[in-house]
C-alpha positions as CSV (number, residue, x, y, z in Angstrom):
1,X,20.9,-6.3,-18.2
2,X,22.4,-8.1,-15.1
3,X,22.8,-4.8,-13.2
4,X,19.2,-3.8,-14.1
5,X,17.9,-7.2,-12.8
6,X,19.9,-6.8,-9.5
7,X,18.5,-3.3,-9.2
8,X,14.9,-4.6,-9.7
9,X,15.5,-7.3,-7.1
10,X,16.7,-4.7,-4.6
11,X,13.7,-2.5,-5.4
12,X,11.3,-5.4,-4.8
13,X,13.0,-6.1,-1.5
14,X,12.7,-2.5,-0.4
15,X,9.1,-2.2,-1.4
16,X,8.2,-5.2,0.7
17,X,9.9,-3.8,3.8
18,X,8.2,-0.4,3.3
19,X,4.8,-2.2,2.8
20,X,5.3,-4.2,6.1
21,X,6.3,-1.2,8.2
22,X,3.8,1.4,6.9
23,X,0.9,-0.7,5.5
24,X,1.3,0.8,2.0
25,X,1.6,-1.2,-1.1
26,X,5.1,0.1,-2.0
27,X,3.9,1.7,-5.3
28,X,5.1,5.1,-4.1
29,X,8.6,3.6,-4.2
30,X,8.2,1.4,-7.3
31,X,6.6,3.6,-9.9
32,X,8.9,6.7,-9.7
33,X,12.1,4.6,-9.5
34,X,11.0,2.6,-12.6
35,X,10.2,5.8,-14.4
36,X,13.1,8.0,-13.3
37,X,15.9,5.5,-13.0
38,X,14.9,2.6,-15.3
39,X,13.3,4.8,-18.0
40,X,10.0,2.9,-18.0
41,X,6.9,4.5,-19.6
42,X,4.6,5.7,-16.9
43,X,1.7,3.3,-17.8
44,X,4.1,0.3,-17.9
45,X,5.6,1.2,-14.5
46,X,2.1,1.5,-13.0
47,X,1.2,-2.0,-14.4
48,X,4.3,-3.6,-13.1
49,X,3.8,-1.9,-9.7
50,X,0.3,-3.3,-9.4
51,X,1.5,-6.9,-10.1
52,X,4.4,-6.5,-7.6
53,X,2.0,-5.0,-5.0
54,X,-0.2,-8.1,-5.2
55,X,2.7,-10.4,-4.6
56,X,3.9,-8.2,-1.7
57,X,0.4,-8.2,-0.2
58,X,0.0,-12.0,-0.4
59,X,3.4,-12.6,1.1
60,X,2.8,-10.3,4.1
61,X,-0.8,-11.3,4.6
62,X,0.0,-15.0,5.1
63,X,2.1,-14.1,8.2
64,X,-0.3,-11.4,9.5
65,X,-3.3,-13.8,9.3
66,X,-1.4,-16.3,11.5
67,X,-0.7,-13.5,14.0
68,X,-4.4,-12.6,14.0
69,X,-3.6,-9.0,13.0
70,X,-5.9,-8.8,10.0
71,X,-9.5,-7.7,10.6
72,X,-10.9,-9.8,7.8
73,X,-14.6,-8.7,8.1
74,X,-13.7,-5.0,8.1
75,X,-11.3,-5.6,5.1
76,X,-13.9,-7.4,3.0
77,X,-16.5,-4.8,3.7
78,X,-14.2,-1.9,2.7
79,X,-13.0,-3.8,-0.4
80,X,-16.5,-3.7,-1.9
81,X,-16.0,0.0,-2.6
82,X,-12.2,-0.1,-3.1
83,X,-12.4,-2.6,-6.0
84,X,-15.0,-0.4,-7.8
85,X,-12.7,2.5,-7.3
86,X,-9.6,0.6,-8.5
87,X,-11.3,-0.5,-11.8
88,X,-12.5,3.0,-12.4
89,X,-9.0,4.4,-11.7
90,X,-7.4,1.9,-14.1
91,X,-9.9,2.8,-16.9
92,X,-9.1,6.5,-16.5
93,X,-5.4,5.9,-16.5
94,X,-5.1,3.9,-19.7
95,X,-7.0,6.7,-21.5
96,X,-4.8,9.7,-20.6
97,X,-1.2,10.6,-21.6
98,X,1.9,9.5,-19.7
99,X,2.8,13.2,-19.0
100,X,-0.7,13.8,-17.5
101,X,-0.3,10.7,-15.4
102,X,3.1,11.8,-14.2
103,X,1.7,15.2,-13.0
104,X,-1.2,13.4,-11.2
105,X,1.2,11.0,-9.6
106,X,3.4,13.8,-8.3
107,X,0.4,15.7,-6.9
108,X,-0.8,12.6,-5.1
109,X,2.7,12.1,-3.7
110,X,2.7,15.6,-2.2
111,X,-0.7,14.8,-0.6
112,X,0.7,11.5,0.6
113,X,3.7,13.2,2.2
114,X,1.4,15.7,4.0
115,X,-0.9,13.0,5.3
116,X,2.0,10.9,6.6
117,X,3.6,13.9,8.2
118,X,0.3,15.1,9.9
119,X,-1.0,11.6,10.9
120,X,-1.2,11.0,14.6
121,X,-1.9,7.5,15.8
122,X,-5.0,6.6,17.8
123,X,-5.1,3.6,20.1
124,X,-8.3,2.8,22.1
125,X,-7.5,-0.9,22.5
126,X,-7.7,-2.5,25.9
127,X,-6.4,-5.7,27.5
128,X,-9.9,-6.4,28.9
129,X,-12.5,-8.0,26.7
130,X,-15.5,-5.7,26.3
131,X,-18.9,-7.0,27.5
132,X,-20.3,-6.6,24.0
133,X,-18.4,-7.2,20.8
134,X,-19.9,-5.7,17.5
135,X,-19.7,-7.3,14.1
136,X,-16.3,-5.7,13.2
137,X,-14.9,-5.7,16.8
138,X,-12.0,-8.1,17.4
139,X,-8.6,-8.6,19.0
140,X,-4.9,-9.2,18.2
141,X,-1.7,-10.1,20.0
142,X,0.7,-7.2,20.5
143,X,4.2,-8.3,19.4
144,X,6.0,-6.0,21.8
145,X,4.1,-6.8,25.0
146,X,2.8,-10.3,24.1
147,X,-0.7,-9.3,25.5
148,X,-4.1,-9.7,23.8
149,X,-5.5,-6.3,22.8
150,X,-9.3,-5.9,22.2
151,X,-10.7,-3.0,20.1
152,X,-14.1,-1.8,18.9
153,X,-14.6,-0.5,15.4
154,X,-16.7,2.6,14.7
155,X,-17.9,4.7,11.6
156,X,-17.3,1.8,9.2
157,X,-19.3,3.5,6.3
158,X,-17.1,6.6,6.5
159,X,-14.0,4.5,6.3
160,X,-15.4,2.6,3.3
161,X,-15.8,5.9,1.6
162,X,-12.0,6.5,2.0
163,X,-11.5,3.0,0.6
164,X,-13.3,3.9,-2.6
165,X,-11.0,6.9,-3.0
166,X,-8.0,4.8,-2.2
167,X,-9.1,2.3,-4.9
168,X,-9.2,5.1,-7.5
169,X,-5.7,6.1,-6.6
170,X,-4.5,2.5,-6.7
171,X,-5.9,1.8,-10.2
172,X,-4.9,5.2,-11.5
173,X,-1.3,5.4,-10.2
174,X,-0.2,1.8,-9.3
175,X,-0.3,2.5,-5.6
176,X,-1.7,0.2,-2.9
177,X,-3.8,3.0,-1.4
178,X,-2.7,2.1,2.1
179,X,-1.6,5.7,2.8
180,X,-5.3,6.6,2.8
181,X,-6.7,3.3,4.2
182,X,-4.4,3.1,7.3
183,X,-5.1,6.6,8.6
184,X,-8.9,6.2,7.9
185,X,-9.1,2.9,9.8
186,X,-7.0,4.2,12.7
187,X,-8.4,7.7,13.1
188,X,-12.0,7.3,12.0
189,X,-12.7,3.7,12.9
190,X,-10.3,3.5,15.9
191,X,-8.5,0.4,14.6
192,X,-5.0,0.2,16.4
193,X,-2.2,1.1,14.0
194,X,-0.7,-2.4,13.9
195,X,-4.0,-4.0,13.0
196,X,-4.8,-1.2,10.5
197,X,-1.5,-1.7,8.8
198,X,-2.0,-5.5,8.5
199,X,-5.6,-5.1,7.4
200,X,-4.5,-2.6,4.7
201,X,-1.9,-5.0,3.4
202,X,-4.6,-7.7,3.1
203,X,-6.9,-5.4,1.3
204,X,-4.2,-4.2,-1.1
205,X,-4.1,-7.6,-2.8
206,X,-7.7,-7.3,-4.0
207,X,-7.5,-3.6,-4.8
208,X,-4.3,-3.9,-6.9
209,X,-5.6,-7.0,-8.7
210,X,-8.7,-5.1,-9.8
211,X,-6.7,-2.1,-10.8
212,X,-4.3,-4.1,-12.9
213,X,-7.1,-5.5,-15.2
214,X,-7.4,-2.4,-17.5
215,X,-3.6,-2.3,-18.0
216,X,-3.4,-6.0,-18.9
217,X,-6.2,-5.6,-21.4
218,X,-4.2,-2.7,-23.0
219,X,-0.9,-4.7,-23.1
220,X,0.9,-2.5,-20.5
221,X,3.2,-5.1,-18.8
222,X,6.8,-6.0,-18.5
223,X,7.0,-9.7,-17.3
224,X,10.8,-9.8,-16.8
225,X,10.8,-6.7,-14.6
226,X,7.8,-7.9,-12.6
227,X,9.3,-11.4,-12.1
228,X,12.6,-10.0,-10.8
229,X,10.8,-7.7,-8.4
230,X,8.5,-10.4,-7.2
231,X,11.5,-12.5,-6.2
232,X,12.8,-9.4,-4.3
233,X,9.4,-8.9,-2.7
234,X,9.3,-12.5,-1.3
235,X,12.8,-12.1,0.2
236,X,11.9,-8.7,1.6
237,X,8.7,-10.0,3.1
238,X,10.5,-12.9,4.8
239,X,13.1,-10.5,6.2
240,X,10.5,-7.9,7.4
241,X,8.2,-10.4,9.1
242,X,11.1,-12.2,10.8
243,X,13.2,-9.3,11.8
244,X,11.1,-6.1,12.0
245,X,8.0,-7.1,13.9
246,X,9.1,-5.0,16.9
247,X,10.6,-2.1,15.0
248,X,9.2,1.4,15.7
249,X,8.0,2.7,12.4
250,X,8.2,6.5,13.2
251,X,11.8,6.9,12.0
252,X,11.1,4.9,8.8
253,X,8.1,7.1,8.2
254,X,10.1,10.3,8.4
255,X,12.7,9.0,5.9
256,X,9.9,7.8,3.6
257,X,8.3,11.2,3.6
258,X,11.6,12.8,2.5
259,X,11.9,10.2,-0.2
260,X,8.3,10.7,-1.4
261,X,8.9,14.5,-1.8
262,X,12.1,13.8,-3.7
263,X,10.5,11.4,-6.2
264,X,7.5,13.7,-6.6
265,X,9.8,16.5,-7.8
266,X,11.6,14.0,-10.0
267,X,8.3,13.0,-11.6
268,X,7.4,16.6,-12.3
269,X,10.8,17.1,-13.9
270,X,10.3,14.0,-16.0
271,X,6.9,15.2,-17.2
272,X,8.3,18.6,-18.1
273,X,11.1,17.0,-20.1
274,X,8.4,15.0,-21.9
């Protein structure tokens, strides 16, 4: 029991670091490890993941808001569709078998790895303030240069469509949905990657909370595991925001892609074994 609790603490810590660096909720790490290595039923792993993701998002967002990295107006606009998707995803999930959910999870993980591998970062921010600032246009302070970066946001409705899909994935599989939100904000709406990552972490709190509701109503929850991981999350968040603000995330991203592919195969194996 003690070894398991230590393992859950470490898992929570790692999930928070991944969330900070990549703007994802950490569910891609949490769910498969709980299923494959801790023998959790898939639905219970998803429920725990969503609760832990909320804690991770809250912890990271408090720091990102102080740094003015979060585009709050854009996040709230996108969350209108993401929350609807999350509740829908949760309702679908609790009414299908664990084996089917494992296959769906593995499929989404393969898609996730492909998106992260192909994703190229777009940066149209400038150090000069534009003459006109739109409703969603804003600025942030770049941690590496210390300069203020202004950026304009475009195609908001298209990005909100991706947020709806991300919400479904979140509620269905216990993921934060950031792997879809971050590229959509960056590539479609031209939000700089640092701001997109921070904005995604802010949104994930609402998305995961909505997605968790159907699981709670069905009784899929493990409070001891969630509590241990939340403690790890707060420690990981403090470490990440204090030590990793200037870290280049490309190398982390490559390692994460390899890990995602590995756990996807493990989930398929688990489903085949029944």
